[in-house]
VEXPA-248895 format. One line per field, with one value per residue: residue in one letter; residue number from 0; x, y, z of N, C-alpha, C, CB in turn. Coordinates in steps of 0.2 Angstrom, whole numbers. Each point is the difference from the previous one (the first is absolute). Glycine has a CB too. Layout:
resn: A  ...
resi: NUM  ...
nX: X  ...
nY: Y  ...
nZ: Z  ...
caX: X  ...
caY: Y  ...
caZ: Z  ...
cX: X  ...
cY: Y  ...
cZ: Z  ...
cbX: X  ...
cbY: Y  ...
cbZ: Z  ...
END
This chain:
resn: X  X  X  X  X  X  X  X  X  X  X  X  X  X  X  X  X  X  X  X  X  X  X  X  X  X  X  X  X  X  X  X  X  X  X  X  X  X  X  X  X  X  X  X  X  X  X  X  X  X  X  X  X  X  X  X  X  X  X  X  X  X  X  X  X  X  X  X  X  X  X  X  X  X  X  X  X  X  X  X  X  X  X  X  X  X  X  X  X  X  X  X  X  X  X  X  X  X  X  X  X  X  X
resi: 0  1  2  3  4  5  6  7  8  9  10  11  12  13  14  15  16  17  18  19  20  21  22  23  24  25  26  27  28  29  30  31  32  33  34  35  36  37  38  39  40  41  42  43  44  45  46  47  48  49  50  51  52  53  54  55  56  57  58  59  60  61  62  63  64  65  66  67  68  69  70  71  72  73  74  75  76  77  78  79  80  81  82  83  84  85  86  87  88  89  90  91  92  93  94  95  96  97  98  99  100  101  102
nX: 86  -6  11  -18  5  -12  10  3  -15  -6  11  -3  -17  -1  10  -9  -13  7  4  -15  -9  3  -2  -14  -8  2  -6  -13  10  15  5  -4  12  7  -1  10  -9  -2  15  2  -12  6  14  -7  -7  13  7  -13  -1  16  -2  -13  9  11  -10  -6  1  -11  7  -8  -13  4  3  -15  -8  7  -5  -15  0  5  -10  -14  1  -4  8  13  1  7  12  2  3  12  14  -9  -3  14  8  -9  5  15  0  -6  12  11  -6  1  17  1  -12  8  13  -6  -7
nY: -108  -7  10  3  10  1  11  9  -2  7  11  6  -1  9  10  2  3  11  10  0  3  15  -3  -7  6  19  -7  7  12  -2  15  -4  -10  16  -6  -3  -12  -6  -2  -8  -10  -4  -3  -10  -8  -3  -6  -9  -6  -4  -9  -7  -5  -6  -9  -7  2  5  15  -2  0  14  6  -4  7  14  -1  -2  13  9  -5  2  16  11  2  -9  7  13  -11  1  16  -6  -4  -9  -10  2  -2  -13  -6  2  -8  -13  0  1  -13  -8  2  -13  -6  2  -6  -14  -3
nZ: 80  -12  -6  -4  -12  12  7  -13  -6  13  1  -14  -1  13  -6  -13  8  10  -12  -7  14  -4  -16  1  12  4  13  -7  4  -8  -2  -16  2  -1  -15  12  6  -14  -2  14  -3  -13  8  11  -11  -8  13  4  -14  0  13  -6  -12  9  8  -13  -17  11  -4  -14  9  6  -14  -5  12  -3  -15  4  9  -12  -10  9  4  -13  14  -5  -15  8  3  -16  2  10  -6  10  -10  -6  14  3  -14  3  13  -7  -11  11  7  -15  0  10  -9  -13  6  4  -14
caX: -6  -1  1  -5  0  -7  0  2  -5  -5  2  2  -6  -3  4  -1  -7  -1  3  -5  -7  -2  0  -6  -7  1  -6  -4  2  7  4  3  8  3  3  7  -1  -3  6  4  -4  1  7  1  -4  3  5  -3  -3  6  3  -5  1  7  -1  -5  -3  -7  0  -2  -8  -2  1  -5  -6  1  0  -7  -3  1  -3  -7  -4  1  3  7  4  3  7  4  3  6  6  0  -1  5  6  -1  0  7  3  -2  3  8  1  -1  6  3  -4  1  7  1  -4
caY: 4  0  7  0  6  3  5  6  2  4  6  5  2  4  7  4  2  5  6  3  1  7  2  -3  0  4  0  6  5  1  5  -3  -1  4  -3  -3  -5  -6  -2  -4  -6  -5  -3  -5  -6  -3  -4  -6  -5  -3  -5  -5  -4  -3  -6  -5  2  2  7  3  1  6  6  0  2  7  3  0  4  7  1  -1  5  6  5  -3  0  6  -1  -2  6  2  -4  -5  -7  -2  -2  -6  -6  0  -3  -7  -4  -1  -6  -6  -1  -7  -6  -2  -2  -7  -5
caZ: -3  -8  -3  -6  -3  1  5  -3  -5  3  4  -4  -4  5  0  -6  1  5  -3  -5  2  1  -7  -4  3  6  5  0  5  1  -5  -6  -1  -5  -6  2  4  -4  -4  4  2  -6  -1  5  -2  -6  3  4  -5  -3  5  1  -6  1  5  -3  -6  1  1  -6  0  4  -5  -5  3  1  -7  -2  5  -2  -7  0  4  -3  4  1  -6  0  2  -5  -3  4  -1  6  -2  -5  4  3  -5  -2  6  0  -6  1  5  -3  -4  2  -1  -7  -1  3  -4
cX: 1  2  -5  0  -7  0  2  -5  -6  2  1  -6  -4  3  -2  -7  -1  3  -5  -7  -2  0  -6  -6  1  -7  -4  2  8  3  2  7  2  3  7  -1  -3  6  4  -4  0  7  0  -4  3  6  -2  -3  6  3  -5  0  6  -1  -4  -3  -7  -1  -2  -8  -2  1  -5  -6  0  -1  -8  -5  1  -3  -8  -4  2  4  7  4  4  8  5  3  6  6  0  -1  5  7  -1  1  7  4  -2  3  7  1  -1  6  3  -4  2  7  1  -4  3
cY: 0  7  0  7  4  6  7  2  4  6  6  2  4  7  4  2  5  7  3  2  8  3  -2  -1  4  -1  6  5  1  5  -4  -1  4  -4  -3  -6  -6  -3  -5  -6  -5  -3  -5  -6  -4  -5  -5  -5  -4  -5  -5  -5  -5  -6  -5  3  2  8  4  0  6  7  0  2  7  4  0  5  7  1  -1  5  7  5  -2  0  7  0  -2  6  3  -5  -6  -8  -3  -2  -6  -7  -1  -4  -8  -3  0  -5  -6  -2  -7  -6  -2  -2  -7  -5  0
cZ: -7  -2  -6  -2  1  4  -3  -5  3  3  -5  -5  5  1  -6  0  5  -2  -5  2  1  -7  -4  3  7  4  -1  6  1  -5  -6  0  -5  -5  2  4  -4  -4  4  2  -6  -1  6  -1  -5  3  4  -5  -3  4  0  -6  0  5  -3  -6  1  1  -6  0  4  -4  -5  2  2  -7  -2  4  -3  -7  0  4  -3  4  2  -6  -1  2  -5  -4  4  -2  5  -2  -5  3  4  -4  -2  6  0  -5  2  6  -3  -4  2  -2  -8  -1  2  -5  -7
cbX: 0  -8  13  -7  8  -5  3  12  3  -5  6  12  0  -4  9  8  -3  1  12  7  1  5  13  8  -2  8  7  -10  -11  0  3  -10  -1  2  -6  5  -2  -11  0  6  -7  -9  5  1  -10  -3  7  -2  -11  2  7  -8  -6  6  1  -2  8  -2  9  10  -1  3  13  6  -2  8  12  2  1  11  11  2  0  -10  -11  -5  -9  -11  -5  -6  -11  -8  6  -3  -12  -6  3  -8  -11  -1  0  -11  -8  1  -4  -12  1  5  -9  -8  4  1  -10
cbY: 8  -10  1  -9  -4  -11  -9  -3  -10  -11  -7  -4  -10  -10  -5  -7  -11  -10  -4  -6  -11  1  1  -6  -12  8  -7  -6  -3  -12  7  5  -12  9  7  12  7  6  10  10  7  7  11  9  6  9  10  8  7  10  8  8  9  10  8  -6  -7  -12  -1  -5  -13  -6  -1  -9  -11  -2  -3  -12  -7  0  -5  -11  -7  -2  3  -7  -8  6  -4  -10  3  6  10  9  2  7  12  7  3  10  11  3  4  12  7  2  13  7  3  9  12  5  1
cbZ: 9  0  4  5  -8  -2  9  2  -7  2  8  0  -7  6  7  -6  -4  8  3  -8  6  11  0  -5  -5  -6  8  -6  5  4  10  -6  3  9  -8  -1  10  -1  -7  4  7  -6  -5  8  3  -8  0  9  -2  -6  6  6  -6  -3  9  12  -6  5  8  -6  -1  11  2  -6  5  10  -3  -3  10  6  -5  -1  10  -7  5  9  -5  2  10  -1  -4  9  -5  7  2  -9  0  8  -4  -7  6  5  -8  -3  9  -1  -3  9  9  -3  2  12  7
END
């Protein structure tokens, strides 16, 4: 069998997107996400995106697209006033330390 980095990249990028979906794009009629749950979802997404970046550098593009989504939409831009996105960014940067160290 072949060992390729695409599987973990897609798995963890999808996991990160799945964990942030209720925060950034809630379904109509669903109960709103509490601030505490949103924080944990951001932390989980940061860890998942960090692992995605570790598996293949293309994970950075997914994170950049998410950043553009949050920055480009005024209703989602309010998330930047909370600590969740900043912790997620810190986790992604912390996951990139082995890449910088190795290179």
